[in-house]
C-alpha positions in Angstrom: 84.7 34.3 49.4 83.6 35.0 52.9 86.8 34.4 54.9 85.0 34.4 58.3 82.8 31.6 57.1 85.8 29.7 55.8 87.6 30.2 59.1 84.5 28.8 60.9 84.5 25.7 58.8 88.2 25.2 59.4 87.7 25.5 63.2 85.0 22.8 63.0 87.5 20.6 61.2 90.0 21.2 63.9 87.5 20.3 66.6 86.2 17.2 64.9 88.9 14.5 65.5 87.4 13.0 68.7 84.0 12.4 67.1 84.8 9.3 65.1 81.5 7.4 65.1 79.9 10.5 66.4 76.4 10.5 67.8 73.8 9.3 65.2 72.4 12.8 64.8 75.5 13.7 62.9 75.5 10.7 60.6 75.2 11.3 56.9 74.4 8.8 54.2 77.4 6.7 53.2 76.9 7.1 49.5 78.0 10.8 49.8 80.5 10.7 52.6 82.7 7.7 51.9 85.3 7.1 54.5 83.9 9.7 56.9 80.3 8.6 57.0 80.0 8.5 60.8 82.4 11.4 61.5 81.6 14.9 62.4 84.2 16.1 60.0 82.0 15.1 57.0 79.8 18.1 57.6 82.4 20.9 57.3 84.0 19.1 54.4 80.8 18.8 52.4 79.7 22.4 53.2 83.1 23.7 52.5 83.4 22.0 49.1 80.0 23.1 48.0 80.8 26.7 49.1 84.2 26.6 47.4 82.8 25.5 44.1 80.0 28.1 44.3 82.6 30.9 44.9 84.8 29.5 42.1 81.8 29.6 39.7 80.7 33.1 40.8 84.1 34.8 41.3 86.6 32.6 39.5 89.5 33.3 41.8 89.3 30.6 44.5 90.8 27.5 43.1 94.6 27.9 42.5 97.3 25.6 40.9 94.5 23.5 39.6 96.5 22.1 36.7 99.0 20.5 39.0 96.4 19.0 41.2 94.3 17.9 38.2 97.2 16.0 36.7 98.0 14.2 39.9 94.4 13.2 40.8 93.6 12.0 37.3 96.8 10.0 37.1 96.1 8.5 40.5 92.5 7.6 39.6 93.5 6.0 36.3 96.1 3.9 38.2 93.4 2.9 40.8 91.0 2.0 38.0 93.6 -0.1 36.3 94.4 -1.8 39.6 90.7 -2.5 40.1 90.3 -3.9 36.6 93.2 -6.3 37.0 92.0 -7.3 40.5 88.5 -8.1 39.1 89.9 -10.1 36.2 92.2 -12.2 38.5 89.7 -12.4 41.5 89.8 -16.0 42.8 86.9 -15.7 45.3 83.8 -15.3 43.2 82.6 -18.6 44.4 83.0 -17.5 48.0 81.1 -14.2 47.2 78.2 -16.2 45.8 78.2 -18.8 48.7 78.2 -16.4 51.6 75.0 -14.8 52.8 73.9 -11.5 51.4 71.8 -10.2 54.3 74.0 -7.1 54.5 73.8 -6.3 50.8 70.1 -5.5 50.8 70.5 -2.6 48.3 72.2 -4.8 45.8 69.5 -7.5 46.1 66.7 -4.8 45.8 68.3 -3.4 42.6 68.6 -6.9 41.1 65.0 -7.8 42.0 63.8 -4.5 40.5 65.7 -5.2 37.2 64.2 -8.7 37.0 60.7 -7.3 37.7 60.9 -4.9 34.8 62.1 -7.6 32.4 65.8 -7.2 32.6 67.0 -10.7 33.4 70.4 -11.0 35.1 71.9 -13.8 37.1 72.9 -13.3 40.7 76.5 -14.1 39.9 76.9 -11.6 37.1 75.1 -8.9 39.1 77.1 -9.4 42.3 80.3 -9.1 40.2 79.0 -5.9 38.6 78.0 -4.5 42.0 81.4 -5.2 43.4 83.0 -3.1 40.6 80.5 -0.2 41.0 80.9 -0.1 44.8 84.7 -0.1 44.5 84.7 2.7 42.0 82.4 4.7 44.2 84.6 4.1 47.2 87.7 5.2 45.2 86.0 8.4 44.0 84.7 9.4 47.4 88.0 8.6 49.1 90.0 10.8 46.7 87.4 13.5 47.0 87.5 13.8 50.8 91.2 13.0 51.4 93.3 14.6 48.7 90.4 16.8 47.6 89.9 18.0 51.1 93.6 18.8 51.6 93.6 20.7 48.3 90.5 22.6 49.4 92.3 23.7 52.6 95.3 24.8 50.5 93.0 26.9 48.3 91.4 28.5 51.3 94.7 29.6 52.9 97.4 29.8 50.2 97.3 33.6 50.5 96.3 33.7 54.2 98.9 31.4 55.7 99.4 33.5 58.8 95.6 33.2 59.5 95.7 29.4 59.1 98.7 29.1 61.4 97.0 31.3 64.0 93.8 29.2 63.9 95.5 25.8 64.0 97.7 26.9 66.9 95.2 28.7 69.0 92.3 26.3 68.4 94.4 23.1 68.9 96.0 24.4 72.1 92.6 25.6 73.5 91.1 22.2 72.7 94.0 20.4 74.4 92.9 22.1 77.7 89.5 20.6 77.3 91.0 17.1 76.5 93.4 17.3 79.4 90.6 18.3 81.8 88.4 15.4 80.6 91.4 13.1 80.9 91.9 14.1 84.6 88.3 13.0 85.2 89.3 9.6 83.7 92.3 9.6 86.1 89.9 10.0 89.0 87.8 7.1 87.5 91.0 4.9 87.4 91.4 5.8 91.1 87.9 4.4 91.7 86.0 7.6 92.2 82.3 6.8 91.7 81.3 10.4 90.6 83.8 10.1 87.8 82.3 6.7 86.7 78.8 8.2 86.7 80.0 11.3 84.7 81.7 9.1 82.0 78.6 6.9 81.7 76.5 10.0 81.2 78.8 11.5 78.5 79.4 8.4 76.4 76.0 8.3 74.6 76.1 12.0 74.0 79.5 11.8 72.3 79.4 8.5 70.5 77.3 5.9 68.8 78.7 2.4 69.4 79.7 1.0 66.0 79.7 -2.5 67.3 76.7 -3.0 69.6 76.6 -6.3 71.4 80.2 -6.6 72.5 82.8 -4.5 74.4 85.2 -3.6 71.6 84.2 0.0 72.2 83.2 0.0 75.9 81.4 2.8 77.6 84.0 2.6 80.4 87.7 1.8 79.8 89.5 0.4 82.8 93.2 0.9 82.5 93.6 3.4 79.5 93.0 7.1 79.1 91.1 8.1 76.0 89.4 11.5 76.9 86.7 12.4 74.3 87.9 9.8 71.8 86.3 6.5 71.0 89.6 4.6 71.7 92.7 5.3 73.6 94.8 4.8 70.4 92.7 7.5 68.6 93.7 10.0 71.3 97.3 8.9 70.8 97.0 9.6 67.0 95.6 13.0 67.7 98.4 13.9 70.2 101.0 13.0 67.5 99.6 16.0 65.6 98.7 18.2 68.5 101.7 18.1 70.8 104.1 19.6 68.3 101.5 22.4 67.8 101.5 22.9 71.6 105.3 23.1 71.6 105.2 25.7 68.9 102.8 27.8 71.0 105.1 27.4 74.0 108.1 28.9 72.1 106.0 32.1 71.6 105.0 32.7 75.2 106.9 33.9 78.4 106.1 34.3 82.0 102.9 32.9 83.5 101.5 31.9 80.0 104.5 29.8 79.4 104.2 28.0 82.7 100.5 27.4 82.2 101.3 25.8 78.8 104.1 23.8 80.4 101.7 22.5 83.0 99.3 21.5 80.3 102.1 19.7 78.5 103.0 17.7 81.6 99.4 16.8 82.2 99.0 15.6 78.6 102.2 13.6 78.8 101.0 12.1 82.1 97.8 11.1 80.4 99.6 9.8 77.3 101.6 7.4 79.5 98.4 6.3 81.2 96.8 5.8 77.8 99.2 2.7 77.5 99.4 3.0 73.7 102.6 1.5 72.2 102.4 3.6 69.1 101.6 6.8 70.9 104.5 6.4 73.3 107.0 5.6 70.6 105.9 8.6 68.4 106.0 10.9 71.4 109.6 9.9 72.2 110.6 10.1 68.6 109.1 13.6 68.2 111.1 14.7 71.3 114.4 13.5 69.8 113.6 15.1 66.4 112.9 18.3 68.2 116.3 18.0 70.0 118.0 17.6 66.6 116.2 20.6 65.2 117.1 22.7 68.3 120.8 21.8 67.9 120.6 22.9 64.2 118.9 26.3 64.9 121.2 27.0 67.9 119.1 29.5 69.8 119.5 29.7 73.6 115.7 30.3 74.2 114.8 27.3 72.1 117.5 25.1 73.8 116.1 25.8 77.2 112.5 25.3 76.0 113.5 21.9 74.6 115.3 21.0 77.8 112.1 21.9 79.7 110.1 19.6 77.5 112.4 16.7 78.2 112.2 17.4 81.9 108.4 17.7 81.7 108.3 14.3 79.9 110.4 12.7 82.7 108.2 14.2 85.4 105.1 13.0 83.7 106.5 9.5 83.3 107.5 9.4 86.9 104.1 10.7 88.0 102.3 8.1 85.9 104.3 5.2 87.2 103.7 6.4 90.8 100.0 6.7 90.1 99.9 3.2 88.6 101.6 1.7 91.7 99.9 3.7 94.5 96.6 5.1 93.3 95.2 3.2 90.3 92.8 0.4 91.2 94.6 -2.7 90.1 93.3 -3.5 86.6 94.9 -4.9 83.4 94.8 -3.4 80.0 91.7 -4.8 78.2 89.6 -5.2 81.3 86.2 -3.6 81.0 84.9 -4.1 84.5 83.8 -0.8 86.1 86.8 0.4 88.1 84.9 2.4 90.7 82.7 -0.6 91.4 85.8 -2.7 91.9 87.2 -0.3 94.4 84.0 -0.4 96.4 84.4 -4.2 96.7 88.1 -3.8 97.8 87.1 -1.2 100.4 84.4 -3.5 101.8 87.1 -6.2 102.3 89.6 -3.7 103.8 91.9 -4.2 100.8 92.2 -0.6 99.5 94.8 2.1 100.1 96.6 2.0 103.3 94.6 -1.0 104.4 96.4 -3.2 101.8 99.7 -3.2 103.7 97.9 -3.2 107.1 95.8 -6.2 106.2 98.9 -8.0 104.9 100.9 -7.3 108.0 98.1 -8.3 110.3 97.7 -11.6 108.5 101.5 -12.1 108.6 101.7 -11.5 112.4 98.7 -13.6 113.3 100.3 -16.9 112.8 98.0 -18.5 115.4 94.9 -17.6 113.4 93.6 -20.8 111.9 90.5 -19.4 110.3 90.2 -20.2 106.6 88.4 -16.8 106.2 91.5 -15.0 107.5 93.8 -17.0 105.2 91.6 -16.2 102.3 91.6 -12.5 103.2 95.4 -12.5 103.6 95.8 -14.2 100.2 93.5 -11.6 98.6 95.4 -8.7 100.2 98.7 -10.1 99.1 97.4 -10.5 95.5 96.1 -7.0 95.5 99.4 -5.6 96.8 101.3 -7.6 94.2 99.1 -6.4 91.4 99.7 -2.8 92.4 103.4 -3.1 92.8 103.8 -4.7 89.4 101.9 -2.1 87.5 105.1 -0.3 86.4 106.7 -3.5 85.0 103.4 -4.4 83.3 103.3 -1.0 81.7 106.8 -1.1 80.4 106.2 -4.6 79.0 102.8 -4.0 77.5 103.3 -0.4 76.2 106.9 -0.2 75.1 108.8 -3.5 75.0 106.1 -5.3 73.1 106.8 -3.1 70.1 110.0 -5.0 69.5 109.0 -8.3 71.0 108.2 -10.6 68.1 107.1 -13.5 70.3 104.6 -11.2 72.0 103.5 -9.8 68.7 102.7 -13.4 67.5 100.8 -14.2 70.7 97.3 -15.1 69.6 95.7 -13.4 72.6 97.4 -10.0 72.3 96.4 -7.0 70.2 99.9 -7.0 68.8 99.1 -10.3 67.1 96.3 -8.7 65.2 98.5 -5.8 64.1 101.4 -8.0 63.3 99.4 -10.7 61.6 97.3 -8.4 59.4 100.2 -6.2 58.4 102.3 -9.3 57.4 99.3 -10.7 55.5 98.9 -7.4 53.6 102.5 -7.7 52.4 102.3 -11.4 51.6 99.0 -11.0 49.7 100.4 -8.0 47.7 103.6 -9.9 46.8 101.8 -13.1 45.9 99.1 -11.6 43.6 100.5 -8.5 41.9 103.1 -6.3 43.6 102.7 -3.5 41.0 98.9 -3.1 40.9 97.7 -5.0 44.0 94.5 -7.0 44.3 92.2 -4.0 43.6 90.6 -1.4 45.9 87.7 -2.9 47.8 88.5 -6.5 46.8 90.8 -7.3 49.7 88.2 -8.6 52.2 88.0 -12.1 50.7 91.8 -12.4 50.7 92.1 -11.6 54.4 89.1 -13.7 55.2 90.7 -16.7 53.6 94.0 -16.0 55.3 92.6 -15.7 58.8 89.4 -17.8 58.9 91.2 -20.3 61.2 92.8 -17.8 63.5 91.7 -18.0 67.1 92.3 -14.3 68.1 89.1 -12.7 69.3 89.4 -9.5 67.3 90.1 -11.4 64.1 87.2 -13.8 64.8 84.9 -10.8 65.0 86.0 -9.9 61.5 85.4 -13.5 60.3 82.0 -13.6 62.0 81.0 -10.3 60.3 81.9 -11.7 56.9 80.0 -15.0 57.6 77.0 -13.1 58.8 76.8 -10.2 56.4 78.7 -11.4 53.4 81.6 -9.9 51.5 79.6 -7.0 50.0 78.9 -5.5 53.3 82.1 -6.3 55.2 85.2 -4.1 55.3 88.6 -5.5 56.0 90.5 -4.3 59.1 93.3 -1.8 58.5 96.2 -2.1 61.0 98.8 -0.4 58.8 97.7 2.2 56.2 100.8 1.7 54.0 100.7 -2.1 53.8 97.0 -2.0 53.2 97.6 0.4 50.3 100.3 -1.9 49.0 98.0 -4.9 49.1 95.1 -3.2 47.4 97.0 -0.9 44.9 100.5 -2.3 44.7 103.8 -0.4 44.7 102.5 2.1 42.1 99.4 3.0 44.1 101.4 3.2 47.4 103.8 5.6 45.6 101.0 7.8 44.5 99.5 7.8 48.0 102.7 8.8 49.9 104.1 11.1 47.2 102.3 14.4 48.2 103.3 14.2 51.8 106.9 13.1 51.0 107.2 15.9 48.4 106.1 18.7 50.7 108.1 17.3 53.7 111.3 17.2 51.5 110.5 20.8 50.3 110.1 22.1 53.8 113.2 20.3 54.9 115.3 21.9 52.1 114.1 25.4 53.0 114.9 24.6 56.7 118.4 23.4 55.9 119.5 25.5 53.0 117.6 28.8 52.8 118.4 30.0 56.3 115.0 31.5 57.1 114.6 33.8 60.1 114.0 32.4 63.6 110.2 32.5 63.5 110.1 30.9 60.1 112.5 28.2 61.2 110.3 27.4 64.2 107.2 27.2 61.9 109.0 24.8 59.6 110.4 22.7 62.5 107.1 22.2 64.2 105.0 21.7 61.0 107.5 19.0 60.0 107.3 17.4 63.4 103.5 17.3 63.2 103.7 15.9 59.6 106.1 13.2 60.6 104.2 12.3 63.7 100.8 12.0 62.0 102.4 10.1 59.1 104.0 7.5 61.4 100.6 6.8 62.9 99.7 5.2 59.6 102.0 2.3 60.5 99.6 1.3 63.3 96.2 2.3 61.9 94.4 4.0 59.1 95.2 7.7 58.5 91.4 8.4 58.3 90.9 7.8 62.0 91.1 11.6 62.3 91.3 14.2 59.6 94.6 15.6 61.0 96.8 14.0 58.2 94.8 15.7 55.5 94.4 19.1 57.0 98.1 19.1 57.7 98.8 18.1 54.1 96.9 21.1 52.8 98.4 23.5 55.4 102.0 22.2 54.7 101.6 23.0 51.0 100.3 26.5 51.8 103.4 27.2 54.1 105.8 25.6 51.6 104.7 27.7 48.6 104.5 30.8 50.6 108.1 30.5 51.9 109.3 29.3 48.5 107.9 32.4 46.8 109.4 34.7 49.5 112.8 33.1 49.0 112.5 33.4 45.2 111.8 37.1 45.5 
């Protein structure tokens, strides 16, 4: 096996996370890429798997611990097939599937028409039922192939080259963070209303992404009050940082002098941008990772690590203070969810003398000129006051929208908020799973109708887009929204399927933790274990707020974690 070629593919995987719904030139047919059809990561995965199988066939020494992986993946597939069979037998929405339009299921209708043309008569109802089963089985196979199969492939690549894998993941990730931080600072300039930044972002968007939802602003070219860098959504950037920040911390522990302070500066900038991202999940995970790091630091008891950790906490506080100051004094007053061009809005404020130092000046002038009776002056004064109030309340709005709303159930239930979507769909996943079959679930790929029936009268805009898609394209071409990976797995596959899904990560995390606590590895090994576990925990927790397939970070970390675990386990045994 050519290790340089493998390393190249691994680097492409590490650089792929931002390109979810990548430019159409990277799009591969869905029938071979499954959950990563529109993602750049599909390319290195396919090429890597073909090359790995070729090397195994030619040399016979590439695939390792195959029997363990085979037993797991076969057992999981059998379980998923049983879940699907039961779900199909008990499916209560066949009438709905037949009644809804099939404009989006062109392939199915073409196949049925062809069968009828060659003399194989089959009713629409029977064929649609058969098609649902075939499509679900295909989805199951492709998902297993690219997720657990991809993680296993990475393990096979680096099980005997763990040091090289660690070197690549640390250096490439940290180097990429410099790019993301720089791009994020351009977005900061845009939030300040700089027109050059607005033009730059508009230029870059179509190069990086293809809009998966043309016709509405769910994925806008410009995002007013949230930092997202190269990612399609701000939340995707947050998911990536849950994986990347512990890797950056790991790199910082290895450096001294000017290199350390450069990395510390990078960390502060990233934390600053993370706060401006205004993502609830990202903020909570970042804080959680910091405190887990503190716990690990107290356990290792090394002075250098203690001061490093103290510096990280201080950097986080500096970044938070800087972001709040920016929100109050430099950001053009916008609310989260607003898609009006910020730079254009600043130009309008400047034309009316209501930007920067002119805000206070205009307000004071209006206050002192009590003899002025002009309605125009009154209007201007009112506008200035509103603008000033909007800016001064930015910090309070941030704390409420980005942090406090995580635990505010009333806000979560608010039909207009994004929390309502997450809260409602997550709760519906649990209720549907408990109601129909808590052991096997409703069947993979059969959940759309259940959620459609549950939410068809919901007035929330995001949910209504899902309902409209089903009404327009039919059940066969509509996927259900995933707001929590684990409750979605429970709904579709039941407790047994969820257990299979989380078992590999839980097993390796427990194994790494036991080595960390009991085997007393040396300082460098302890650091490796600590930061890999932090990244594993961080990326796993993102599954409570989205699907784990937003980026490929969960799966590459799973493969790398097993490589590190077995390497250290064998060293300890010797």
